[in-house]
TORTOR-622160 format. One record per residue (C-alpha): x, y, z; residue number from 1. Coordinates in nm, 3 decimals. Example, Ala and Ser with C-alpha at 12.3 -4.5 7.8 and 13.67 -1.06 7.14 Angstrom:
# TORTOR-622160
+---------+---------+---------+-----+
!      px !      py !      pz ! num !
+---------+---------+---------+-----+
!   1.230 !  -0.450 !   0.780 !   1 !
!   1.367 !  -0.106 !   0.714 !   2 !
+---------+---------+---------+-----+
***
This chain:
# TORTOR-622160
+---------+---------+---------+-----+
!      px !      py !      pz ! num !
+---------+---------+---------+-----+
!  13.911 !  14.827 !   3.475 !   1 !
!  13.744 !  14.680 !   3.164 !   2 !
!  13.411 !  14.507 !   3.206 !   3 !
!  13.375 !  14.200 !   2.988 !   4 !
!  13.063 !  14.032 !   3.119 !   5 !
!  12.744 !  14.236 !   3.130 !   6 !
!  12.402 !  14.149 !   3.265 !   7 !
!  12.056 !  14.283 !   3.188 !   8 !
!  11.886 !  14.496 !   3.448 !   9 !
!  11.546 !  14.665 !   3.439 !  10 !
!  11.575 !  15.026 !   3.558 !  11 !
!  11.298 !  15.281 !   3.621 !  12 !
!  11.216 !  15.480 !   3.308 !  13 !
!  11.240 !  15.799 !   3.514 !  14 !
!  11.616 !  15.741 !   3.520 !  15 !
!  11.642 !  15.766 !   3.141 !  16 !
!  11.676 !  16.144 !   3.160 !  17 !
!  12.033 !  16.078 !   3.282 !  18 !
!  12.298 !  15.999 !   3.020 !  19 !
!  12.376 !  15.629 !   2.964 !  20 !
!  12.733 !  15.683 !   3.079 !  21 !
!  12.633 !  15.863 !   3.400 !  22 !
!  12.365 !  15.603 !   3.475 !  23 !
!  12.614 !  15.320 !   3.435 !  24 !
!  12.871 !  15.495 !   3.656 !  25 !
!  12.621 !  15.551 !   3.936 !  26 !
!  12.487 !  15.195 !   3.919 !  27 !
!  12.835 !  15.040 !   3.913 !  28 !
!  12.953 !  15.255 !   4.204 !  29 !
!  12.652 !  15.195 !   4.429 !  30 !
!  12.610 !  14.824 !   4.353 !  31 !
!  12.985 !  14.761 !   4.386 !  32 !
!  13.006 !  14.936 !   4.722 !  33 !
!  12.710 !  14.736 !   4.850 !  34 !
!  12.861 !  14.414 !   4.716 !  35 !
!  13.194 !  14.483 !   4.887 !  36 !
!  13.020 !  14.556 !   5.218 !  37 !
!  12.758 !  14.277 !   5.223 !  38 !
!  12.893 !  14.016 !   4.979 !  39 !
!  12.589 !  14.034 !   4.752 !  40 !
!  12.449 !  14.281 !   4.502 !  41 !
!  12.080 !  14.223 !   4.574 !  42 !
!  11.941 !  14.485 !   4.809 !  43 !
!  12.161 !  14.773 !   4.699 !  44 !
!  11.971 !  15.101 !   4.673 !  45 !
!  12.022 !  15.379 !   4.419 !  46 !
!  11.848 !  15.717 !   4.410 !  47 !
!  11.836 !  15.910 !   4.082 !  48 !
!  11.604 !  16.200 !   3.994 !  49 !
!  11.402 !  16.150 !   4.312 !  50 !
!  11.338 !  15.781 !   4.242 !  51 !
!  11.489 !  15.527 !   4.480 !  52 !
!  11.513 !  15.168 !   4.359 !  53 !
!  11.659 !  14.853 !   4.511 !  54 !
!  11.825 !  14.572 !   4.321 !  55 !
!  11.653 !  14.235 !   4.325 !  56 !
!  11.631 !  13.930 !   4.101 !  57 !
!  11.320 !  13.849 !   3.902 !  58 !
!  11.330 !  13.534 !   3.688 !  59 !
!  11.711 !  13.548 !   3.679 !  60 !
!  11.713 !  13.909 !   3.556 !  61 !
!  11.818 !  14.199 !   3.776 !  62 !
!  11.551 !  14.455 !   3.852 !  63 !
!  11.607 !  14.796 !   4.010 !  64 !
!  11.262 !  14.795 !   4.166 !  65 !
!  11.122 !  15.138 !   4.245 !  66 !
!  11.055 !  15.157 !   4.620 !  67 !
!  10.704 !  15.287 !   4.543 !  68 !
!  10.624 !  14.998 !   4.305 !  69 !
!  10.398 !  14.750 !   4.486 !  70 !
!  10.395 !  14.497 !   4.201 !  71 !
!  10.585 !  14.170 !   4.231 !  72 !
!  10.678 !  14.162 !   3.862 !  73 !
!  10.817 !  14.450 !   3.655 !  74 !
!  10.570 !  14.632 !   3.432 !  75 !
!  10.773 !  14.705 !   3.121 !  76 !
!  10.583 !  15.031 !   3.071 !  77 !
!  10.762 !  15.157 !   3.382 !  78 !
!  11.104 !  14.996 !   3.333 !  79 !
!  11.370 !  14.988 !   3.064 !  80 !
!  11.627 !  14.715 !   2.998 !  81 !
!  11.979 !  14.837 !   3.064 !  82 !
!  12.308 !  14.645 !   3.065 !  83 !
!  12.542 !  14.672 !   3.362 !  84 !
!  12.875 !  14.505 !   3.439 !  85 !
!  12.842 !  14.187 !   3.643 !  86 !
!  12.984 !  14.264 !   3.988 !  87 !
!  13.019 !  13.893 !   4.066 !  88 !
!  13.249 !  13.834 !   3.767 !  89 !
!  13.439 !  14.163 !   3.769 !  90 !
!  13.503 !  14.188 !   4.145 !  91 !
!  13.482 !  14.565 !   4.128 !  92 !
+---------+---------+---------+-----+
***
């Protein structure tokens, strides 16, 4: 299925050791499954390279917030902007 609409999402920098393609596949799979089960994307959890992060919104931008991160706003030293398909638009 082609993905036309993409959204920005901050992901933990520790995940950047995974290829872009593999990272996108994992995020799409996990977020889509959560969306199908609960009717929303926020709250879905993904674990990559020992780092678990949960999807939440921050100022209208998605943030895969590391479970160990106690901050309420993303520190861009610890996160990287990544584009993912919009599960709301694509109905994965």
